[in-house]
PyMOL Python script that loads the backbone (N, CA, C, O; Angstrom):
from pymol import cmd

cmd.read_pdbstr("""\
ATOM      1  N   MET A   1      83.049 154.022  53.692  1.00  0.00           N
ATOM      2  CA  MET A   1      84.222 152.644  52.818  1.00  0.00           C
ATOM      3  C   MET A   1      85.065 153.510  52.664  1.00  0.00           C
ATOM      4  O   MET A   1      84.681 154.661  52.457  1.00  0.00           O
ATOM      5  N   SER A   2      86.123 153.279  52.706  1.00  0.00           N
ATOM      6  CA  SER A   2      87.410 153.556  51.501  1.00  0.00           C
ATOM      7  C   SER A   2      88.128 152.415  51.213  1.00  0.00           C
ATOM      8  O   SER A   2      88.046 151.219  51.492  1.00  0.00           O
ATOM      9  N   LYS A   3      88.876 153.154  50.553  1.00  0.00           N
ATOM     10  CA  LYS A   3      89.540 151.567  49.459  1.00  0.00           C
ATOM     11  C   LYS A   3      91.055 152.025  48.921  1.00  0.00           C
ATOM     12  O   LYS A   3      91.204 153.092  48.326  1.00  0.00           O
ATOM     13  N   ILE A   4      92.162 151.114  49.189  1.00  0.00           N
ATOM     14  CA  ILE A   4      93.112 151.337  48.992  1.00  0.00           C
ATOM     15  C   ILE A   4      94.004 150.667  48.291  1.00  0.00           C
ATOM     16  O   ILE A   4      94.152 149.603  48.893  1.00  0.00           O
ATOM     17  N   VAL A   5      94.635 150.684  47.424  1.00  0.00           N
ATOM     18  CA  VAL A   5      95.819 149.694  46.907  1.00  0.00           C
ATOM     19  C   VAL A   5      97.247 150.278  46.917  1.00  0.00           C
ATOM     20  O   VAL A   5      97.629 151.394  46.563  1.00  0.00           O
ATOM     21  N   MET A   6      98.042 149.070  47.491  1.00  0.00           N
ATOM     22  CA  MET A   6      99.387 149.013  47.667  1.00  0.00           C
ATOM     23  C   MET A   6     100.541 148.939  46.741  1.00  0.00           C
ATOM     24  O   MET A   6     100.277 147.797  46.364  1.00  0.00           O
ATOM     25  N   LYS A   7     101.192 149.122  46.331  1.00  0.00           N
ATOM     26  CA  LYS A   7     102.332 148.346  45.295  1.00  0.00           C
ATOM     27  C   LYS A   7     103.460 148.188  46.438  1.00  0.00           C
ATOM     28  O   LYS A   7     103.974 149.125  47.049  1.00  0.00           O
ATOM     29  N   LEU A   8     103.737 146.845  46.602  1.00  0.00           N
ATOM     30  CA  LEU A   8     105.012 146.254  47.521  1.00  0.00           C
ATOM     31  C   LEU A   8     106.021 146.383  46.362  1.00  0.00           C
ATOM     32  O   LEU A   8     105.762 146.720  45.207  1.00  0.00           O
ATOM     33  N   ASP A   9     107.171 146.067  46.860  1.00  0.00           N
ATOM     34  CA  ASP A   9     108.278 146.452  46.388  1.00  0.00           C
ATOM     35  C   ASP A   9     108.356 144.437  45.658  1.00  0.00           C
ATOM     36  O   ASP A   9     108.917 144.418  44.562  1.00  0.00           O
ATOM     37  N   GLU A  10     108.179 143.889  45.844  1.00  0.00           N
ATOM     38  CA  GLU A  10     108.268 142.749  46.230  1.00  0.00           C
ATOM     39  C   GLU A  10     108.117 141.736  47.209  1.00  0.00           C
ATOM     40  O   GLU A  10     108.633 141.897  48.315  1.00  0.00           O
ATOM     41  N   LEU A  11     107.129 140.161  46.799  1.00  0.00           N
ATOM     42  CA  LEU A  11     106.335 139.548  47.319  1.00  0.00           C
ATOM     43  C   LEU A  11     107.299 138.406  47.850  1.00  0.00           C
ATOM     44  O   LEU A  11     106.540 137.465  47.621  1.00  0.00           O
ATOM     45  N   SER A  12     108.526 137.763  48.443  1.00  0.00           N
ATOM     46  CA  SER A  12     109.384 136.638  47.668  1.00  0.00           C
ATOM     47  C   SER A  12     108.451 134.778  47.985  1.00  0.00           C
ATOM     48  O   SER A  12     109.095 133.758  47.739  1.00  0.00           O
ATOM     49  N   CYS A  13     107.118 134.691  48.468  1.00  0.00           N
ATOM     50  CA  CYS A  13     107.081 133.539  48.850  1.00  0.00           C
ATOM     51  C   CYS A  13     105.301 133.977  49.146  1.00  0.00           C
ATOM     52  O   CYS A  13     104.967 135.140  49.374  1.00  0.00           O
ATOM     53  N   PRO A  14     104.297 132.808  49.088  1.00  0.00           N
ATOM     54  CA  PRO A  14     103.152 132.791  49.649  1.00  0.00           C
ATOM     55  C   PRO A  14     102.748 133.223  51.202  1.00  0.00           C
ATOM     56  O   PRO A  14     101.682 133.709  51.579  1.00  0.00           O
ATOM     57  N   SER A  15     103.868 132.914  51.949  1.00  0.00           N
ATOM     58  CA  SER A  15     103.510 132.705  53.021  1.00  0.00           C
ATOM     59  C   SER A  15     103.910 134.311  53.410  1.00  0.00           C
ATOM     60  O   SER A  15     103.603 134.504  54.586  1.00  0.00           O
ATOM     61  N   CYS A  16     104.411 135.341  52.878  1.00  0.00           N
ATOM     62  CA  CYS A  16     104.325 136.694  52.480  1.00  0.00           C
ATOM     63  C   CYS A  16     102.472 137.299  52.590  1.00  0.00           C
ATOM     64  O   CYS A  16     101.694 137.952  53.285  1.00  0.00           O
ATOM     65  N   MET A  17     102.561 136.669  51.609  1.00  0.00           N
ATOM     66  CA  MET A  17     100.784 137.218  51.096  1.00  0.00           C
ATOM     67  C   MET A  17     100.253 136.623  53.289  1.00  0.00           C
ATOM     68  O   MET A  17     100.193 137.158  54.396  1.00  0.00           O
ATOM     69  N   ALA A  18     100.128 135.878  52.939  1.00  0.00           N
ATOM     70  CA  ALA A  18      99.590 135.294  54.180  1.00  0.00           C
ATOM     71  C   ALA A  18      99.603 135.855  55.801  1.00  0.00           C
ATOM     72  O   ALA A  18      98.793 135.899  56.726  1.00  0.00           O
ATOM     73  N   LYS A  19     101.381 136.355  55.509  1.00  0.00           N
ATOM     74  CA  LYS A  19     101.457 137.215  56.960  1.00  0.00           C
ATOM     75  C   LYS A  19     100.335 139.196  56.476  1.00  0.00           C
ATOM     76  O   LYS A  19      99.485 139.884  57.041  1.00  0.00           O
ATOM     77  N   ILE A  20     101.050 139.242  55.288  1.00  0.00           N
ATOM     78  CA  ILE A  20     100.405 140.585  55.364  1.00  0.00           C
ATOM     79  C   ILE A  20      98.695 140.475  55.667  1.00  0.00           C
ATOM     80  O   ILE A  20      98.085 140.958  56.622  1.00  0.00           O
ATOM     81  N   GLU A  21      98.238 139.799  54.699  1.00  0.00           N
ATOM     82  CA  GLU A  21      96.717 139.778  54.857  1.00  0.00           C
ATOM     83  C   GLU A  21      95.823 139.242  56.004  1.00  0.00           C
ATOM     84  O   GLU A  21      94.619 139.426  55.826  1.00  0.00           O
ATOM     85  N   GLY A  22      96.321 138.381  57.570  1.00  0.00           N
ATOM     86  CA  GLY A  22      96.001 138.366  58.731  1.00  0.00           C
ATOM     87  C   GLY A  22      96.362 139.410  58.909  1.00  0.00           C
ATOM     88  O   GLY A  22      95.401 140.176  58.988  1.00  0.00           O
ATOM     89  N   ALA A  23      97.599 140.050  59.060  1.00  0.00           N
ATOM     90  CA  ALA A  23      97.543 141.233  59.855  1.00  0.00           C
ATOM     91  C   ALA A  23      96.639 142.263  59.646  1.00  0.00           C
ATOM     92  O   ALA A  23      95.738 142.389  60.475  1.00  0.00           O
ATOM     93  N   LEU A  24      96.679 142.802  58.982  1.00  0.00           N
ATOM     94  CA  LEU A  24      95.475 143.835  57.940  1.00  0.00           C
ATOM     95  C   LEU A  24      94.327 143.055  58.011  1.00  0.00           C
ATOM     96  O   LEU A  24      93.368 143.826  58.054  1.00  0.00           O
ATOM     97  N   ASN A  25      93.963 141.903  58.045  1.00  0.00           N
ATOM     98  CA  ASN A  25      92.619 141.652  58.419  1.00  0.00           C
ATOM     99  C   ASN A  25      92.148 141.820  59.624  1.00  0.00           C
ATOM    100  O   ASN A  25      91.082 142.409  59.801  1.00  0.00           O
ATOM    101  N   THR A  26      92.847 141.347  60.584  1.00  0.00           N
ATOM    102  CA  THR A  26      92.274 141.426  62.189  1.00  0.00           C
ATOM    103  C   THR A  26      92.443 143.048  62.351  1.00  0.00           C
ATOM    104  O   THR A  26      91.261 143.328  62.550  1.00  0.00           O
ATOM    105  N   THR A  27      93.122 144.270  62.395  1.00  0.00           N
ATOM    106  CA  THR A  27      92.937 145.139  62.179  1.00  0.00           C
ATOM    107  C   THR A  27      91.432 145.902  62.429  1.00  0.00           C
ATOM    108  O   THR A  27      90.672 145.911  61.461  1.00  0.00           O
ATOM    109  N   ASN A  28      90.900 146.649  63.910  1.00  0.00           N
ATOM    110  CA  ASN A  28      90.186 147.285  63.665  1.00  0.00           C
ATOM    111  C   ASN A  28      90.174 148.623  62.327  1.00  0.00           C
ATOM    112  O   ASN A  28      90.890 149.556  61.961  1.00  0.00           O
ATOM    113  N   GLY A  29      89.088 148.082  62.014  1.00  0.00           N
ATOM    114  CA  GLY A  29      88.343 149.308  60.971  1.00  0.00           C
ATOM    115  C   GLY A  29      88.559 148.786  59.501  1.00  0.00           C
ATOM    116  O   GLY A  29      88.183 149.527  58.593  1.00  0.00           O
ATOM    117  N   VAL A  30      89.384 147.039  59.052  1.00  0.00           N
ATOM    118  CA  VAL A  30      89.326 147.262  58.193  1.00  0.00           C
ATOM    119  C   VAL A  30      88.396 145.706  57.941  1.00  0.00           C
ATOM    120  O   VAL A  30      88.399 144.647  58.569  1.00  0.00           O
ATOM    121  N   GLU A  31      87.786 146.086  56.953  1.00  0.00           N
ATOM    122  CA  GLU A  31      86.604 145.208  56.391  1.00  0.00           C
ATOM    123  C   GLU A  31      87.175 144.113  55.397  1.00  0.00           C
ATOM    124  O   GLU A  31      86.785 142.945  55.409  1.00  0.00           O
ATOM    125  N   MET A  32      88.044 144.562  54.620  1.00  0.00           N
ATOM    126  CA  MET A  32      88.850 143.013  53.723  1.00  0.00           C
ATOM    127  C   MET A  32      89.775 143.532  53.075  1.00  0.00           C
ATOM    128  O   MET A  32      89.607 144.322  52.146  1.00  0.00           O
ATOM    129  N   ALA A  33      91.316 142.973  53.684  1.00  0.00           N
ATOM    130  CA  ALA A  33      92.343 142.861  52.671  1.00  0.00           C
ATOM    131  C   ALA A  33      93.087 141.149  51.642  1.00  0.00           C
ATOM    132  O   ALA A  33      93.416 139.967  51.536  1.00  0.00           O
ATOM    133  N   LYS A  34      92.961 142.003  51.354  1.00  0.00           N
ATOM    134  CA  LYS A  34      93.959 140.502  50.008  1.00  0.00           C
ATOM    135  C   LYS A  34      94.772 141.363  49.129  1.00  0.00           C
ATOM    136  O   LYS A  34      94.689 142.431  48.521  1.00  0.00           O
ATOM    137  N   VAL A  35      95.763 140.205  49.389  1.00  0.00           N
ATOM    138  CA  VAL A  35      97.225 140.356  48.411  1.00  0.00           C
ATOM    139  C   VAL A  35      97.091 139.336  47.549  1.00  0.00           C
ATOM    140  O   VAL A  35      96.681 138.177  47.615  1.00  0.00           O
ATOM    141  N   LEU A  36      97.878 140.589  46.091  1.00  0.00           N
ATOM    142  CA  LEU A  36      97.875 139.839  44.714  1.00  0.00           C
ATOM    143  C   LEU A  36      99.021 139.324  44.764  1.00  0.00           C
ATOM    144  O   LEU A  36      99.901 140.186  44.768  1.00  0.00           O
ATOM    145  N   PHE A  37      99.542 137.858  44.820  1.00  0.00           N
ATOM    146  CA  PHE A  37     101.173 137.178  45.268  1.00  0.00           C
ATOM    147  C   PHE A  37     101.587 137.905  43.706  1.00  0.00           C
ATOM    148  O   PHE A  37     102.702 138.411  43.830  1.00  0.00           O
ATOM    149  N   ASN A  38     101.188 138.057  42.672  1.00  0.00           N
ATOM    150  CA  ASN A  38     101.913 137.953  41.718  1.00  0.00           C
ATOM    151  C   ASN A  38     102.120 139.277  41.025  1.00  0.00           C
ATOM    152  O   ASN A  38     102.941 139.412  40.118  1.00  0.00           O
ATOM    153  N   ALA A  39     101.181 140.467  41.578  1.00  0.00           N
ATOM    154  CA  ALA A  39     101.479 141.679  41.024  1.00  0.00           C
ATOM    155  C   ALA A  39     101.908 142.014  42.234  1.00  0.00           C
ATOM    156  O   ALA A  39     101.459 143.158  42.316  1.00  0.00           O
ATOM    157  N   SER A  40     102.345 141.854  43.014  1.00  0.00           N
ATOM    158  CA  SER A  40     103.074 142.164  45.085  1.00  0.00           C
ATOM    159  C   SER A  40     102.108 143.435  44.942  1.00  0.00           C
ATOM    160  O   SER A  40     102.705 144.485  44.704  1.00  0.00           O
ATOM    161  N   LYS A  41     100.686 143.517  45.049  1.00  0.00           N
ATOM    162  CA  LYS A  41      99.543 144.117  45.252  1.00  0.00           C
ATOM    163  C   LYS A  41      99.244 143.957  46.630  1.00  0.00           C
ATOM    164  O   LYS A  41      99.541 142.882  47.151  1.00  0.00           O
ATOM    165  N   VAL A  42      98.558 145.089  47.492  1.00  0.00           N
ATOM    166  CA  VAL A  42      97.507 144.268  48.434  1.00  0.00           C
ATOM    167  C   VAL A  42      96.826 145.326  48.112  1.00  0.00           C
ATOM    168  O   VAL A  42      97.408 146.374  47.832  1.00  0.00           O
ATOM    169  N   LYS A  43      95.081 145.185  48.097  1.00  0.00           N
ATOM    170  CA  LYS A  43      94.095 146.473  48.136  1.00  0.00           C
ATOM    171  C   LYS A  43      93.059 145.635  49.405  1.00  0.00           C
ATOM    172  O   LYS A  43      92.812 144.430  49.366  1.00  0.00           O
ATOM    173  N   ALA A  44      92.590 146.527  50.412  1.00  0.00           N
ATOM    174  CA  ALA A  44      91.956 146.376  51.399  1.00  0.00           C
ATOM    175  C   ALA A  44      90.873 147.764  51.589  1.00  0.00           C
ATOM    176  O   ALA A  44      91.261 148.903  51.329  1.00  0.00           O
ATOM    177  N   GLU A  45      89.796 147.532  51.967  1.00  0.00           N
ATOM    178  CA  GLU A  45      88.946 147.944  51.917  1.00  0.00           C
ATOM    179  C   GLU A  45      88.869 148.478  53.601  1.00  0.00           C
ATOM    180  O   GLU A  45      89.166 147.627  54.439  1.00  0.00           O
ATOM    181  N   PHE A  46      88.452 149.950  54.118  1.00  0.00           N
ATOM    182  CA  PHE A  46      88.455 149.965  55.329  1.00  0.00           C
ATOM    183  C   PHE A  46      87.348 150.737  55.754  1.00  0.00           C
ATOM    184  O   PHE A  46      86.356 150.930  55.051  1.00  0.00           O
ATOM    185  N   ASP A  47      87.543 151.282  57.156  1.00  0.00           N
ATOM    186  CA  ASP A  47      86.551 152.266  57.401  1.00  0.00           C
ATOM    187  C   ASP A  47      87.562 153.701  58.273  1.00  0.00           C
ATOM    188  O   ASP A  47      88.112 153.970  59.340  1.00  0.00           O
ATOM    189  N   ASP A  48      87.289 154.240  56.967  1.00  0.00           N
ATOM    190  CA  ASP A  48      87.918 155.734  57.692  1.00  0.00           C
ATOM    191  C   ASP A  48      87.843 156.480  58.290  1.00  0.00           C
ATOM    192  O   ASP A  48      88.246 157.611  58.019  1.00  0.00           O
ATOM    193  N   ASN A  49      87.306 156.153  59.326  1.00  0.00           N
ATOM    194  CA  ASN A  49      86.547 156.681  60.765  1.00  0.00           C
ATOM    195  C   ASN A  49      87.414 155.967  61.987  1.00  0.00           C
ATOM    196  O   ASN A  49      88.005 156.465  62.946  1.00  0.00           O
ATOM    197  N   GLN A  50      87.204 154.258  61.449  1.00  0.00           N
ATOM    198  CA  GLN A  50      88.060 154.337  62.383  1.00  0.00           C
ATOM    199  C   GLN A  50      89.892 153.926  62.164  1.00  0.00           C
ATOM    200  O   GLN A  50      90.641 153.440  63.012  1.00  0.00           O
ATOM    201  N   ILE A  51      90.261 154.378  60.548  1.00  0.00           N
ATOM    202  CA  ILE A  51      91.947 153.876  60.449  1.00  0.00           C
ATOM    203  C   ILE A  51      92.035 154.819  59.368  1.00  0.00           C
ATOM    204  O   ILE A  51      91.087 155.112  58.639  1.00  0.00           O
ATOM    205  N   THR A  52      93.308 155.331  59.275  1.00  0.00           N
ATOM    206  CA  THR A  52      93.154 156.303  57.508  1.00  0.00           C
ATOM    207  C   THR A  52      94.297 154.936  56.416  1.00  0.00           C
ATOM    208  O   THR A  52      94.396 153.722  56.591  1.00  0.00           O
ATOM    209  N   ALA A  53      94.672 155.442  55.820  1.00  0.00           N
ATOM    210  CA  ALA A  53      95.533 154.937  54.742  1.00  0.00           C
ATOM    211  C   ALA A  53      96.868 154.810  55.091  1.00  0.00           C
ATOM    212  O   ALA A  53      97.461 153.733  55.026  1.00  0.00           O
ATOM    213  N   THR A  54      97.388 155.871  55.468  1.00  0.00           N
ATOM    214  CA  THR A  54      98.583 156.018  55.947  1.00  0.00           C
ATOM    215  C   THR A  54      98.943 155.121  57.385  1.00  0.00           C
ATOM    216  O   THR A  54     100.088 155.152  57.836  1.00  0.00           O
ATOM    217  N   ASP A  55      97.967 154.406  57.986  1.00  0.00           N
ATOM    218  CA  ASP A  55      97.618 153.565  59.357  1.00  0.00           C
ATOM    219  C   ASP A  55      98.434 152.408  58.459  1.00  0.00           C
ATOM    220  O   ASP A  55      99.554 151.899  58.503  1.00  0.00           O
ATOM    221  N   LEU A  56      97.364 152.293  57.708  1.00  0.00           N
ATOM    222  CA  LEU A  56      97.582 150.786  56.612  1.00  0.00           C
ATOM    223  C   LEU A  56      99.487 150.637  55.973  1.00  0.00           C
ATOM    224  O   LEU A  56     100.375 149.788  56.054  1.00  0.00           O
ATOM    225  N   VAL A  57      99.349 151.819  55.450  1.00  0.00           N
ATOM    226  CA  VAL A  57     101.117 151.519  55.009  1.00  0.00           C
ATOM    227  C   VAL A  57     101.825 151.703  56.156  1.00  0.00           C
ATOM    228  O   VAL A  57     102.967 151.380  55.831  1.00  0.00           O
ATOM    229  N   SER A  58     101.842 152.034  57.332  1.00  0.00           N
ATOM    230  CA  SER A  58     102.620 151.873  58.151  1.00  0.00           C
ATOM    231  C   SER A  58     102.440 150.712  58.694  1.00  0.00           C
ATOM    232  O   SER A  58     103.322 150.467  59.517  1.00  0.00           O
ATOM    233  N   LYS A  59     101.442 149.658  58.544  1.00  0.00           N
ATOM    234  CA  LYS A  59     100.862 148.836  59.251  1.00  0.00           C
ATOM    235  C   LYS A  59     101.936 147.152  58.736  1.00  0.00           C
ATOM    236  O   LYS A  59     102.118 146.136  59.407  1.00  0.00           O
ATOM    237  N   VAL A  60     102.439 147.504  57.310  1.00  0.00           N
ATOM    238  CA  VAL A  60     102.394 146.247  56.104  1.00  0.00           C
ATOM    239  C   VAL A  60     103.939 146.552  56.221  1.00  0.00           C
ATOM    240  O   VAL A  60     104.673 145.608  55.930  1.00  0.00           O
ATOM    241  N   GLU A  61     104.634 147.927  56.667  1.00  0.00           N
ATOM    242  CA  GLU A  61     105.837 149.020  56.236  1.00  0.00           C
ATOM    243  C   GLU A  61     106.713 147.804  57.875  1.00  0.00           C
ATOM    244  O   GLU A  61     107.763 147.178  58.017  1.00  0.00           O
ATOM    245  N   GLY A  62     105.706 148.025  58.569  1.00  0.00           N
ATOM    246  CA  GLY A  62     105.959 147.832  60.489  1.00  0.00           C
ATOM    247  C   GLY A  62     106.185 146.038  60.155  1.00  0.00           C
ATOM    248  O   GLY A  62     106.795 145.521  61.091  1.00  0.00           O
ATOM    249  N   LEU A  63     105.863 145.150  59.167  1.00  0.00           N
ATOM    250  CA  LEU A  63     105.990 143.990  59.138  1.00  0.00           C
ATOM    251  C   LEU A  63     106.780 143.376  58.153  1.00  0.00           C
ATOM    252  O   LEU A  63     106.755 142.195  57.809  1.00  0.00           O
ATOM    253  N   GLY A  64     107.663 144.521  57.625  1.00  0.00           N
ATOM    254  CA  GLY A  64     109.233 144.682  57.093  1.00  0.00           C
ATOM    255  C   GLY A  64     108.770 144.991  55.833  1.00  0.00           C
ATOM    256  O   GLY A  64     109.863 145.170  55.296  1.00  0.00           O
ATOM    257  N   TYR A  65     107.965 145.185  54.966  1.00  0.00           N
ATOM    258  CA  TYR A  65     108.004 145.196  53.350  1.00  0.00           C
ATOM    259  C   TYR A  65     107.999 146.529  53.386  1.00  0.00           C
ATOM    260  O   TYR A  65     107.899 147.274  54.360  1.00  0.00           O
ATOM    261  N   VAL A  66     108.175 146.903  51.653  1.00  0.00           N
ATOM    262  CA  VAL A  66     108.722 148.089  50.913  1.00  0.00           C
ATOM    263  C   VAL A  66     107.484 148.093  50.395  1.00  0.00           C
ATOM    264  O   VAL A  66     107.159 147.256  49.553  1.00  0.00           O
ATOM    265  N   VAL A  67     106.360 149.360  50.992  1.00  0.00           N
ATOM    266  CA  VAL A  67     105.288 150.002  49.382  1.00  0.00           C
ATOM    267  C   VAL A  67     105.963 151.324  49.279  1.00  0.00           C
ATOM    268  O   VAL A  67     106.605 152.065  50.023  1.00  0.00           O
ATOM    269  N   GLN A  68     105.435 151.306  47.708  1.00  0.00           N
ATOM    270  CA  GLN A  68     106.011 151.985  47.218  1.00  0.00           C
ATOM    271  C   GLN A  68     105.108 153.250  47.722  1.00  0.00           C
ATOM    272  O   GLN A  68     103.918 152.955  47.830  1.00  0.00           O
ATOM    273  N   LYS A  69     105.318 154.114  47.934  1.00  0.00           N
ATOM    274  CA  LYS A  69     104.729 155.385  47.560  1.00  0.00           C
ATOM    275  C   LYS A  69     104.515 156.148  46.651  1.00  0.00           C
ATOM    276  O   LYS A  69     103.371 156.603  46.644  1.00  0.00           O
ATOM    277  N   SER A  70     104.972 156.376  46.103  1.00  0.00           N
ATOM    278  CA  SER A  70     104.389 156.658  44.767  1.00  0.00           C
ATOM    279  C   SER A  70     103.205 156.070  43.797  1.00  0.00           C
ATOM    280  O   SER A  70     102.561 156.442  42.816  1.00  0.00           O
ATOM    281  N   LYS A  71     103.316 154.815  44.743  1.00  0.00           N
ATOM    282  CA  LYS A  71     102.422 153.422  43.968  1.00  0.00           C
ATOM    283  C   LYS A  71     100.653 153.601  45.297  1.00  0.00           C
ATOM    284  O   LYS A  71     100.243 152.517  45.712  1.00  0.00           O
ATOM    285  N   VAL A  72     100.191 154.352  45.576  1.00  0.00           N
ATOM    286  CA  VAL A  72      99.581 154.057  46.519  1.00  0.00           C
ATOM    287  C   VAL A  72      97.614 155.201  46.290  1.00  0.00           C
ATOM    288  O   VAL A  72      97.125 156.325  46.408  1.00  0.00           O
ATOM    289  N   THR A  73      97.362 154.095  45.997  1.00  0.00           N
ATOM    290  CA  THR A  73      95.857 155.186  45.700  1.00  0.00           C
ATOM    291  C   THR A  73      95.255 154.694  46.319  1.00  0.00           C
ATOM    292  O   THR A  73      95.122 153.569  46.800  1.00  0.00           O
ATOM    293  N   GLU A  74      94.577 156.132  46.341  1.00  0.00           N
ATOM    294  CA  GLU A  74      93.289 155.851  47.379  1.00  0.00           C
ATOM    295  C   GLU A  74      92.224 156.176  46.793  1.00  0.00           C
ATOM    296  O   GLU A  74      92.221 157.063  45.939  1.00  0.00           O
ATOM    297  N   ILE A  75      91.172 155.536  47.138  1.00  0.00           N
ATOM    298  CA  ILE A  75      89.694 155.398  46.464  1.00  0.00           C
ATOM    299  C   ILE A  75      89.156 155.372  47.293  1.00  0.00           C
ATOM    300  O   ILE A  75      87.931 155.269  47.231  1.00  0.00           O
TER     301      ILE A  75
END
""", "prot")
cmd.dss("prot")
cmd.show_as("cartoon", "prot")
cmd.util.cbc("prot")
cmd.orient("prot")
């Protein structure tokens, strides 16, 4: 199991948080995803045999959010 923390440019509303969490939590290989609204961060636990950190970043960006690439931490 791997973990990732992604810093987003900005989240403007709680529905954005729900949109990201919903999309990631229904993605194969993602065990848990949580958005920290006030910090504009996404934390996720995932099975790196099924999905990569790059895939998760792409998924969030595909929803229309900007991930600060220099602030992505894979644990």
